[in-house]
N, CA, C and O atoms as CSV, one atom per row, in Angstrom:
chain,resi,resn,atom,element,x,y,z
A,1,UNK,N,N,20.897,-45.548,22.167
A,1,UNK,CA,C,22.101,-44.898,23.694
A,1,UNK,C,C,20.695,-44.228,24.355
A,1,UNK,O,O,19.763,-43.601,23.850
A,2,UNK,N,N,20.987,-44.650,25.675
A,2,UNK,CA,C,20.290,-43.918,26.754
A,2,UNK,C,C,20.635,-42.126,26.694
A,2,UNK,O,O,21.787,-41.699,26.628
A,3,UNK,N,N,19.808,-41.521,26.719
A,3,UNK,CA,C,20.238,-40.085,26.730
A,3,UNK,C,C,19.286,-39.311,27.741
A,3,UNK,O,O,19.145,-38.088,27.714
A,4,UNK,N,N,18.776,-39.990,28.457
A,4,UNK,CA,C,17.831,-39.031,29.628
A,4,UNK,C,C,18.747,-38.595,30.660
A,4,UNK,O,O,19.474,-39.400,31.242
A,5,UNK,N,N,18.744,-37.500,30.881
A,5,UNK,CA,C,19.431,-36.936,32.094
A,5,UNK,C,C,19.076,-37.449,33.398
A,5,UNK,O,O,17.895,-37.663,33.675
A,6,UNK,N,N,20.072,-37.677,34.272
A,6,UNK,CA,C,19.953,-38.042,35.361
A,6,UNK,C,C,18.822,-37.696,36.241
A,6,UNK,O,O,18.253,-38.512,36.967
A,7,UNK,N,N,18.496,-36.331,36.132
A,7,UNK,CA,C,17.767,-35.885,36.623
A,7,UNK,C,C,15.955,-35.942,36.490
A,7,UNK,O,O,15.009,-35.502,37.142
A,8,UNK,N,N,16.120,-36.636,35.427
A,8,UNK,CA,C,14.927,-37.021,34.831
A,8,UNK,C,C,14.661,-38.751,34.733
A,8,UNK,O,O,13.568,-39.233,34.435
A,9,UNK,N,N,15.702,-39.433,34.998
A,9,UNK,CA,C,15.763,-40.599,34.912
A,9,UNK,C,C,15.005,-41.388,35.860
A,9,UNK,O,O,15.189,-42.599,35.735
A,10,UNK,N,N,14.233,-41.048,36.741
A,10,UNK,CA,C,13.213,-41.807,37.617
A,10,UNK,C,C,11.849,-41.711,37.362
A,10,UNK,O,O,10.886,-42.216,37.938
A,11,UNK,N,N,11.961,-40.743,36.094
A,11,UNK,CA,C,10.447,-40.793,35.506
A,11,UNK,C,C,10.162,-41.946,34.866
A,11,UNK,O,O,11.040,-42.562,34.262
A,12,UNK,N,N,8.558,-42.476,34.948
A,12,UNK,CA,C,8.053,-43.249,33.870
A,12,UNK,C,C,8.114,-42.867,32.542
A,12,UNK,O,O,7.777,-41.711,32.289
A,13,UNK,N,N,8.523,-43.695,31.508
A,13,UNK,CA,C,8.512,-43.482,30.325
A,13,UNK,C,C,7.458,-44.347,29.599
A,13,UNK,O,O,7.077,-45.389,30.134
A,14,UNK,N,N,6.961,-43.948,28.373
A,14,UNK,CA,C,5.828,-45.237,27.737
A,14,UNK,C,C,6.529,-45.867,26.671
A,14,UNK,O,O,6.387,-47.074,26.475
A,15,UNK,N,N,7.297,-45.141,25.939
A,15,UNK,CA,C,7.954,-45.539,24.718
A,15,UNK,C,C,9.530,-44.746,25.039
A,15,UNK,O,O,9.690,-43.550,24.796
A,16,UNK,N,N,10.498,-45.523,25.550
A,16,UNK,CA,C,11.937,-44.963,26.496
A,16,UNK,C,C,12.703,-44.575,24.870
A,16,UNK,O,O,13.118,-43.512,24.408
A,17,UNK,N,N,12.663,-45.625,24.453
A,17,UNK,CA,C,13.745,-45.621,23.042
A,17,UNK,C,C,13.448,-44.359,22.344
A,17,UNK,O,O,14.400,-43.710,21.910
A,18,UNK,N,N,11.789,-43.767,22.120
A,18,UNK,CA,C,11.234,-42.447,21.194
A,18,UNK,C,C,11.945,-41.081,22.419
A,18,UNK,O,O,12.403,-39.969,22.153
A,19,UNK,N,N,11.824,-41.550,23.311
A,19,UNK,CA,C,12.020,-40.333,24.365
A,19,UNK,C,C,13.755,-39.775,24.179
A,19,UNK,O,O,14.183,-38.620,24.162
A,20,UNK,N,N,14.528,-41.136,24.049
A,20,UNK,CA,C,16.081,-40.951,24.075
A,20,UNK,C,C,16.073,-40.246,22.570
A,20,UNK,O,O,16.655,-39.165,22.480
A,21,UNK,N,N,15.487,-40.762,21.462
A,21,UNK,CA,C,15.281,-40.540,20.085
A,21,UNK,C,C,15.038,-38.927,20.056
A,21,UNK,O,O,15.731,-38.189,19.356
A,22,UNK,N,N,13.947,-38.443,20.915
A,22,UNK,CA,C,13.696,-36.830,21.165
A,22,UNK,C,C,14.525,-36.281,21.804
A,22,UNK,O,O,14.734,-35.148,21.371
A,23,UNK,N,N,15.099,-36.536,22.625
A,23,UNK,CA,C,16.432,-35.992,23.237
A,23,UNK,C,C,17.573,-35.473,22.297
A,23,UNK,O,O,18.040,-34.337,22.226
A,24,UNK,N,N,17.831,-36.369,21.740
A,24,UNK,CA,C,18.772,-36.574,20.687
A,24,UNK,C,C,18.417,-35.644,19.603
A,24,UNK,O,O,19.327,-34.939,19.167
A,25,UNK,N,N,16.740,-35.481,18.883
A,25,UNK,CA,C,16.866,-34.245,18.174
A,25,UNK,C,C,16.889,-33.090,18.805
A,25,UNK,O,O,17.500,-32.155,18.288
A,26,UNK,N,N,16.170,-32.913,20.155
A,26,UNK,CA,C,16.280,-31.755,20.583
A,26,UNK,C,C,17.591,-30.812,20.366
A,26,UNK,O,O,17.723,-29.674,19.917
A,27,UNK,N,N,18.531,-31.807,20.895
A,27,UNK,CA,C,19.977,-31.114,20.809
A,27,UNK,C,C,20.100,-30.329,22.059
A,27,UNK,O,O,19.340,-30.275,23.026
A,28,UNK,N,N,21.551,-29.558,21.759
A,28,UNK,CA,C,21.959,-28.631,22.689
A,28,UNK,C,C,20.928,-27.263,23.246
A,28,UNK,O,O,20.458,-26.343,22.578
A,29,UNK,N,N,20.846,-27.456,24.235
A,29,UNK,CA,C,20.035,-25.870,24.587
A,29,UNK,C,C,20.389,-25.212,23.979
A,29,UNK,O,O,19.515,-24.850,23.191
A,30,UNK,N,N,21.859,-24.461,23.740
A,30,UNK,CA,C,22.075,-23.042,22.957
A,30,UNK,C,C,21.731,-23.064,21.663
A,30,UNK,O,O,21.459,-21.981,21.145
A,31,UNK,N,N,21.652,-24.511,20.705
A,31,UNK,CA,C,21.317,-24.616,19.385
A,31,UNK,C,C,19.868,-24.384,19.418
A,31,UNK,O,O,19.425,-23.787,18.437
A,32,UNK,N,N,18.812,-24.814,20.567
A,32,UNK,CA,C,17.437,-24.345,20.458
A,32,UNK,C,C,17.176,-22.930,20.357
A,32,UNK,O,O,16.520,-22.306,19.523
A,33,UNK,N,N,17.943,-22.473,21.564
A,33,UNK,CA,C,17.906,-21.225,22.014
A,33,UNK,C,C,18.263,-20.002,20.592
A,33,UNK,O,O,17.729,-18.946,20.251
A,34,UNK,N,N,19.285,-20.715,20.125
A,34,UNK,CA,C,19.496,-19.997,18.845
A,34,UNK,C,C,18.537,-19.797,17.644
A,34,UNK,O,O,18.537,-18.726,17.037
A,35,UNK,N,N,17.855,-20.652,17.354
A,35,UNK,CA,C,16.875,-21.148,16.350
A,35,UNK,C,C,15.886,-20.316,16.590
A,35,UNK,O,O,15.388,-19.586,15.733
A,36,UNK,N,N,15.512,-20.380,17.876
A,36,UNK,CA,C,14.086,-19.545,18.620
A,36,UNK,C,C,14.335,-18.243,18.727
A,36,UNK,O,O,13.412,-17.475,18.999
A,37,UNK,N,N,15.673,-17.770,18.522
A,37,UNK,CA,C,15.630,-16.230,18.042
A,37,UNK,C,C,15.357,-16.178,16.819
A,37,UNK,O,O,14.465,-15.435,16.407
A,38,UNK,N,N,16.096,-16.981,15.993
A,38,UNK,CA,C,15.836,-16.372,14.551
A,38,UNK,C,C,14.201,-16.439,14.368
A,38,UNK,O,O,13.560,-15.470,13.962
A,39,UNK,N,N,13.698,-17.503,14.661
A,39,UNK,CA,C,12.395,-17.626,14.433
A,39,UNK,C,C,11.480,-16.293,15.151
A,39,UNK,O,O,10.444,-15.842,14.663
A,40,UNK,N,N,12.081,-15.845,16.307
A,40,UNK,CA,C,11.276,-14.502,16.942
A,40,UNK,C,C,11.649,-13.622,15.918
A,40,UNK,O,O,10.708,-13.019,15.403
A,41,UNK,N,N,12.774,-13.384,15.483
A,41,UNK,CA,C,13.086,-12.321,14.485
A,41,UNK,C,C,12.172,-12.347,13.189
A,41,UNK,O,O,11.963,-11.295,12.585
A,42,UNK,N,N,11.660,-13.473,12.788
A,42,UNK,CA,C,10.922,-13.778,11.761
A,42,UNK,C,C,9.409,-13.946,11.813
A,42,UNK,O,O,8.603,-14.222,10.925
A,43,UNK,N,N,9.231,-13.650,13.369
A,43,UNK,CA,C,7.580,-14.078,13.540
A,43,UNK,C,C,6.860,-12.357,13.351
A,43,UNK,O,O,5.653,-12.231,13.149
A,44,UNK,N,N,7.559,-11.443,13.428
A,44,UNK,CA,C,6.780,-10.127,13.145
A,44,UNK,C,C,6.696,-9.812,11.718
A,44,UNK,O,O,7.606,-9.788,10.889
A,45,UNK,N,N,5.447,-9.575,11.577
A,45,UNK,CA,C,4.800,-9.357,10.110
A,45,UNK,C,C,5.908,-8.244,9.431
A,45,UNK,O,O,6.443,-8.548,8.365
A,46,UNK,N,N,6.168,-7.196,9.962
A,46,UNK,CA,C,6.968,-6.028,9.440
A,46,UNK,C,C,8.580,-6.981,9.002
A,46,UNK,O,O,9.062,-7.274,7.908
A,47,UNK,N,N,8.970,-7.200,10.193
A,47,UNK,CA,C,10.574,-7.816,9.844
A,47,UNK,C,C,10.263,-8.842,8.745
A,47,UNK,O,O,11.070,-8.793,7.817
A,48,UNK,N,N,9.251,-9.799,8.617
A,48,UNK,CA,C,9.385,-10.727,8.086
A,48,UNK,C,C,8.964,-9.959,6.271
A,48,UNK,O,O,9.578,-10.392,5.296
A,49,UNK,N,N,8.083,-9.048,6.140
A,49,UNK,CA,C,8.099,-8.288,5.043
A,49,UNK,C,C,9.412,-7.467,4.475
A,49,UNK,O,O,9.834,-7.373,3.323
A,50,UNK,N,N,9.725,-7.109,5.268
A,50,UNK,CA,C,11.173,-6.416,4.999
A,50,UNK,C,C,12.087,-7.639,4.355
A,50,UNK,O,O,12.531,-7.441,3.225
A,51,UNK,N,N,12.290,-8.478,4.795
A,51,UNK,CA,C,12.927,-9.491,4.730
A,51,UNK,C,C,12.656,-10.284,3.296
A,51,UNK,O,O,13.607,-10.526,2.553
A,52,UNK,N,N,11.618,-10.580,3.034
A,52,UNK,CA,C,10.964,-11.170,1.883
A,52,UNK,C,C,11.404,-10.179,0.384
A,52,UNK,O,O,11.836,-10.623,-0.679
A,53,UNK,N,N,11.122,-8.743,0.744
A,53,UNK,CA,C,11.365,-7.747,-0.224
A,53,UNK,C,C,12.899,-8.065,-0.931
A,53,UNK,O,O,13.223,-8.386,-2.074
A,54,UNK,N,N,13.866,-7.752,0.629
A,54,UNK,CA,C,15.166,-7.478,0.419
A,54,UNK,C,C,15.938,-9.141,-0.331
A,54,UNK,O,O,16.858,-9.274,-1.138
A,55,UNK,N,N,15.194,-10.038,0.275
A,55,UNK,CA,C,15.367,-11.539,-0.642
A,55,UNK,C,C,14.803,-11.312,-1.712
A,55,UNK,O,O,15.762,-11.509,-2.457
A,56,UNK,N,N,14.137,-11.098,-2.246
A,56,UNK,CA,C,13.380,-11.293,-3.882
A,56,UNK,C,C,13.888,-10.193,-4.651
A,56,UNK,O,O,13.848,-10.323,-5.875
A,57,UNK,N,N,14.492,-8.835,-4.032
A,57,UNK,CA,C,14.729,-7.653,-5.075
A,57,UNK,C,C,16.071,-7.545,-4.861
A,57,UNK,O,O,16.763,-7.110,-5.782
A,58,UNK,N,N,16.612,-7.877,-3.751
A,58,UNK,CA,C,18.094,-7.516,-3.548
A,58,UNK,C,C,18.161,-5.859,-2.551
A,58,UNK,O,O,17.300,-5.372,-1.818
A,59,UNK,N,N,19.301,-5.430,-2.854
A,59,UNK,CA,C,19.609,-4.123,-1.888
A,59,UNK,C,C,18.322,-3.110,-2.086
A,59,UNK,O,O,17.728,-2.812,-3.122
A,60,UNK,N,N,18.133,-2.750,-0.927
A,60,UNK,CA,C,16.980,-1.238,-1.464
A,60,UNK,C,C,17.188,-0.437,-0.157
A,60,UNK,O,O,17.510,-1.084,0.840
A,61,UNK,N,N,17.061,0.690,-0.072
A,61,UNK,CA,C,17.312,1.861,0.817
A,61,UNK,C,C,16.241,1.572,1.861
A,61,UNK,O,O,15.602,0.530,1.711
A,62,UNK,N,N,15.996,2.258,2.769
A,62,UNK,CA,C,15.215,2.226,3.901
A,62,UNK,C,C,13.802,2.781,3.025
A,62,UNK,O,O,12.721,2.219,2.843
A,63,UNK,N,N,14.206,3.850,2.667
A,63,UNK,CA,C,12.828,4.573,2.453
A,63,UNK,C,C,12.026,3.943,1.061
A,63,UNK,O,O,10.803,4.062,0.986
A,64,UNK,N,N,12.742,3.321,0.059
A,64,UNK,CA,C,12.311,2.097,-0.602
A,64,UNK,C,C,11.676,1.291,-0.101
A,64,UNK,O,O,10.541,1.060,-0.516
A,65,UNK,N,N,12.287,0.528,1.086
A,65,UNK,CA,C,11.706,-0.609,1.722
A,65,UNK,C,C,10.245,-0.066,2.383
A,65,UNK,O,O,9.218,-0.740,2.311
A,66,UNK,N,N,10.326,1.442,3.130
A,66,UNK,CA,C,9.086,1.759,3.727
A,66,UNK,C,C,8.186,1.744,2.524
A,66,UNK,O,O,7.211,0.997,2.601
A,67,UNK,N,N,8.337,2.382,1.522
A,67,UNK,CA,C,7.116,2.071,0.419
A,67,UNK,C,C,6.714,1.101,0.034
A,67,UNK,O,O,5.500,0.914,-0.047
A,68,UNK,N,N,7.839,-0.045,-0.412
A,68,UNK,CA,C,7.207,-1.500,-0.290
A,68,UNK,C,C,6.568,-2.321,0.469
A,68,UNK,O,O,5.909,-3.266,0.035
A,69,UNK,N,N,6.705,-2.031,1.676
A,69,UNK,CA,C,6.129,-2.529,2.968
A,69,UNK,C,C,4.662,-2.096,3.507
A,69,UNK,O,O,3.756,-2.743,4.032
A,70,UNK,N,N,4.841,-0.435,3.082
A,70,UNK,CA,C,3.806,0.142,3.687
A,70,UNK,C,C,4.043,0.595,5.386
A,70,UNK,O,O,3.168,0.928,6.186
A,71,UNK,N,N,5.495,0.484,5.609
A,71,UNK,CA,C,5.670,1.038,6.941
A,71,UNK,C,C,6.600,2.244,6.860
A,71,UNK,O,O,7.341,2.609,5.947
A,72,UNK,N,N,6.334,2.820,8.196
A,72,UNK,CA,C,7.402,4.493,8.020
A,72,UNK,C,C,8.781,4.054,8.227
A,72,UNK,O,O,9.324,3.027,8.634
A,73,UNK,N,N,9.136,5.143,7.822
A,73,UNK,CA,C,10.796,5.218,7.691
A,73,UNK,C,C,11.811,4.968,8.997
A,73,UNK,O,O,12.973,4.580,8.874
A,74,UNK,N,N,11.101,5.287,10.380
A,74,UNK,CA,C,11.790,5.040,11.498
A,74,UNK,C,C,11.401,3.477,11.804
A,74,UNK,O,O,12.322,2.747,12.171
A,75,UNK,N,N,9.905,2.848,11.654
A,75,UNK,CA,C,10.061,1.931,11.922
A,75,UNK,C,C,10.419,0.648,10.935
A,75,UNK,O,O,10.310,-0.530,11.277
A,76,UNK,N,N,10.926,1.174,9.479
A,76,UNK,CA,C,11.852,0.320,8.999
A,76,UNK,C,C,13.551,0.124,9.375
A,76,UNK,O,O,14.310,-0.836,9.245
A,77,UNK,N,N,13.713,1.324,9.826
A,77,UNK,CA,C,15.291,1.612,10.256
A,77,UNK,C,C,14.899,0.888,11.579
A,77,UNK,O,O,15.775,0.026,11.516
A,78,UNK,N,N,14.430,0.686,12.387
A,78,UNK,CA,C,14.101,-0.037,13.703
A,78,UNK,C,C,14.453,-1.542,13.430
A,78,UNK,O,O,15.339,-2.197,13.979
A,79,UNK,N,N,13.572,-1.950,12.465
A,79,UNK,CA,C,13.534,-3.463,12.275
A,79,UNK,C,C,14.801,-3.768,11.780
A,79,UNK,O,O,15.536,-4.610,12.296
A,80,UNK,N,N,15.142,-2.948,10.558
A,80,UNK,CA,C,16.773,-3.293,10.159
A,80,UNK,C,C,17.997,-3.446,11.283
A,80,UNK,O,O,18.810,-4.361,11.154
A,81,UNK,N,N,18.094,-2.423,12.487
A,81,UNK,CA,C,18.960,-2.472,13.150
A,81,UNK,C,C,18.748,-3.692,14.212
A,81,UNK,O,O,19.663,-4.101,14.926
A,82,UNK,N,N,17.405,-4.229,14.226
A,82,UNK,CA,C,17.363,-5.680,15.230
A,82,UNK,C,C,17.845,-6.574,14.340
A,82,UNK,O,O,18.676,-7.362,14.792
A,83,UNK,N,N,17.491,-6.692,12.954
A,83,UNK,CA,C,18.142,-8.031,11.886
A,83,UNK,C,C,19.434,-7.587,11.413
A,83,UNK,O,O,19.980,-8.362,10.628
A,84,UNK,N,N,20.192,-6.284,11.769
A,84,UNK,CA,C,21.800,-6.125,11.551
A,84,UNK,C,C,22.244,-6.467,12.463
A,84,UNK,O,O,23.307,-7.059,12.278
A,85,UNK,N,N,21.793,-6.348,13.914
A,85,UNK,CA,C,22.615,-7.180,15.080
A,85,UNK,C,C,22.565,-8.238,15.063
A,85,UNK,O,O,23.472,-8.842,15.637
A,86,UNK,N,N,21.563,-8.954,14.449
A,86,UNK,CA,C,21.204,-10.825,14.571
A,86,UNK,C,C,22.165,-11.075,13.299
A,86,UNK,O,O,21.895,-12.165,12.795
A,87,UNK,N,N,23.166,-10.425,12.652
A,87,UNK,CA,C,23.578,-10.922,11.339
A,87,UNK,C,C,23.223,-11.306,10.098
A,87,UNK,O,O,23.866,-11.852,9.202
A,88,UNK,N,N,21.684,-10.803,10.204
A,88,UNK,CA,C,20.660,-11.372,8.807
A,88,UNK,C,C,20.929,-10.322,7.717
A,88,UNK,O,O,21.329,-10.689,6.612
A,89,UNK,N,N,20.720,-9.034,7.998
A,89,UNK,CA,C,21.092,-8.405,7.034
A,89,UNK,C,C,22.550,-6.999,7.070
A,89,UNK,O,O,23.098,-6.394,7.991
A,90,UNK,N,N,22.615,-6.992,6.417
A,90,UNK,CA,C,23.919,-5.859,6.227
A,90,UNK,C,C,23.636,-4.766,5.275
A,90,UNK,O,O,22.843,-5.030,4.370
A,91,UNK,N,N,24.129,-3.632,5.324
A,91,UNK,CA,C,23.751,-2.326,4.714
A,91,UNK,C,C,25.122,-1.921,4.169
A,91,UNK,O,O,26.084,-2.186,4.890
A,92,UNK,N,N,25.403,-1.169,2.714
A,92,UNK,CA,C,26.268,-0.791,2.262
A,92,UNK,C,C,26.029,0.521,1.874
A,92,UNK,O,O,24.939,0.802,1.376
A,93,UNK,N,N,27.044,1.518,2.056
A,93,UNK,CA,C,26.866,2.647,2.180
A,93,UNK,C,C,27.462,3.284,0.549
A,93,UNK,O,O,28.607,3.041,0.167
A,94,UNK,N,N,26.517,4.074,-0.239
A,94,UNK,CA,C,26.853,4.669,-1.692
A,94,UNK,C,C,26.361,5.786,-1.261
A,94,UNK,O,O,25.162,6.054,-1.172
A,95,UNK,N,N,27.862,6.919,-0.800
A,95,UNK,CA,C,27.167,8.189,-0.727
A,95,UNK,C,C,26.491,8.101,0.626
A,95,UNK,O,O,26.801,7.478,1.642
A,96,UNK,N,N,25.156,9.161,0.254
A,96,UNK,CA,C,24.133,9.224,1.763
A,96,UNK,C,C,23.201,7.965,1.657
A,96,UNK,O,O,22.385,7.753,2.554
A,97,UNK,N,N,23.284,7.317,0.822
A,97,UNK,CA,C,22.147,6.111,0.889
A,97,UNK,C,C,22.913,5.023,1.025
A,97,UNK,O,O,23.883,4.706,0.336
A,98,UNK,N,N,22.191,4.156,2.431
A,98,UNK,CA,C,22.662,2.758,2.683
A,98,UNK,C,C,21.459,1.800,2.074
A,98,UNK,O,O,20.233,1.862,2.161
A,99,UNK,N,N,22.388,0.862,1.403
A,99,UNK,CA,C,21.032,0.004,0.554
A,99,UNK,C,C,21.478,-1.512,1.764
A,99,UNK,O,O,22.572,-1.858,2.211
A,100,UNK,N,N,20.213,-2.046,1.943
A,100,UNK,CA,C,20.488,-3.304,2.942
A,100,UNK,C,C,20.150,-4.356,1.797
A,100,UNK,O,O,19.480,-4.186,0.778
A,101,UNK,N,N,20.836,-5.543,2.277
A,101,UNK,CA,C,20.528,-7.319,1.944
A,101,UNK,C,C,20.618,-7.837,2.704
A,101,UNK,O,O,21.150,-7.452,3.746
A,102,UNK,N,N,20.026,-9.178,2.462
A,102,UNK,CA,C,19.972,-10.137,3.353
A,102,UNK,C,C,21.400,-11.146,2.500
A,102,UNK,O,O,21.827,-11.503,1.403
A,103,UNK,N,N,21.721,-11.234,4.399
A,103,UNK,CA,C,23.661,-11.924,4.410
A,103,UNK,C,C,23.396,-13.118,4.978
A,103,UNK,O,O,24.238,-14.013,4.902
A,104,UNK,N,N,22.226,-13.308,5.611
A,104,UNK,CA,C,22.389,-15.001,6.420
A,104,UNK,C,C,21.640,-15.596,5.502
A,104,UNK,O,O,20.530,-15.314,5.051
A,105,UNK,N,N,22.655,-16.768,5.200
A,105,UNK,CA,C,22.327,-17.989,4.110
A,105,UNK,C,C,21.207,-18.841,4.508
A,105,UNK,O,O,20.373,-19.191,3.673
A,106,UNK,N,N,21.137,-19.196,5.736
A,106,UNK,CA,C,20.131,-19.861,6.706
A,106,UNK,C,C,18.680,-19.132,6.785
A,106,UNK,O,O,17.644,-19.797,6.776
A,107,UNK,N,N,18.687,-17.591,6.869
A,107,UNK,CA,C,17.711,-17.174,6.523
A,107,UNK,C,C,17.111,-17.056,5.143
A,107,UNK,O,O,15.895,-17.069,4.948
A,108,UNK,N,N,17.854,-16.961,4.367
A,108,UNK,CA,C,17.330,-16.892,2.831
A,108,UNK,C,C,16.982,-18.130,2.545
A,108,UNK,O,O,16.209,-18.125,1.587
A,109,UNK,N,N,17.236,-19.348,3.002
A,109,UNK,CA,C,16.665,-20.616,2.782
A,109,UNK,C,C,15.405,-20.665,3.299
A,109,UNK,O,O,14.478,-21.121,2.630
A,110,UNK,N,N,15.253,-20.246,4.424
A,110,UNK,CA,C,13.820,-19.825,4.563
A,110,UNK,C,C,12.901,-19.216,4.201
A,110,UNK,O,O,11.730,-19.594,4.207
A,111,UNK,N,N,13.374,-18.072,3.796
A,111,UNK,CA,C,12.527,-17.082,2.931
A,111,UNK,C,C,12.406,-17.602,1.357
A,111,UNK,O,O,11.668,-17.069,0.529
A,112,UNK,N,N,13.168,-18.609,1.129
A,112,UNK,CA,C,13.137,-19.437,-0.197
A,112,UNK,C,C,12.129,-20.261,0.238
A,112,UNK,O,O,11.444,-20.599,-0.727
A,113,UNK,N,N,11.694,-20.787,1.391
A,113,UNK,CA,C,10.420,-21.543,1.393
A,113,UNK,C,C,9.192,-20.716,1.288
A,113,UNK,O,O,8.195,-21.089,0.669
A,114,UNK,N,N,9.304,-19.443,1.987
A,114,UNK,CA,C,8.367,-18.567,2.416
A,114,UNK,C,C,7.771,-18.244,0.726
A,114,UNK,O,O,6.633,-18.439,0.301
A,115,UNK,N,N,8.871,-17.740,0.046
A,115,UNK,CA,C,8.240,-17.404,-1.196
A,115,UNK,C,C,7.677,-18.392,-2.116
A,115,UNK,O,O,6.794,-18.106,-2.924
A,116,UNK,N,N,8.198,-19.569,-1.989
A,116,UNK,CA,C,7.724,-20.592,-2.793
A,116,UNK,C,C,6.184,-20.980,-2.432
A,116,UNK,O,O,5.311,-21.141,-3.285
A,117,UNK,N,N,6.059,-21.062,-1.498
A,117,UNK,CA,C,4.821,-21.427,-0.458
A,117,UNK,C,C,3.637,-20.499,-1.116
A,117,UNK,O,O,2.549,-20.967,-1.449
A,118,UNK,N,N,4.047,-18.945,-1.276
A,118,UNK,CA,C,2.973,-18.114,-1.673
A,118,UNK,C,C,2.837,-18.001,-3.140
A,118,UNK,O,O,2.095,-17.197,-3.704
A,119,UNK,N,N,3.552,-18.804,-3.677
A,119,UNK,CA,C,3.602,-18.508,-5.215
A,119,UNK,C,C,2.537,-19.658,-5.681
A,119,UNK,O,O,2.257,-19.795,-6.872
């Protein structure tokens, strides 16, 4: 199926059928943006370390995550705030302690690949 947008249809192609396949593979711009935002959250080493720790061990409090990652408590809190706003982690309060865990299954699958690659 010919999928080249009208504004690009006048441009010369070498492998037109592959161009159409590539356009189909890219998909909707909103979908691409959503994945780019997810990867942007994972691209920070501190946030990725937090996610790996949470994914492997289960729910942890900010102070425990700070010790595990070598980050300070405010940096952990800020990172968790971003991850929580993106729907990747959630916190559960037990008295004065909030323990965080990974709740996004897609991110969990990506983290499985990261962990498997490091073993």
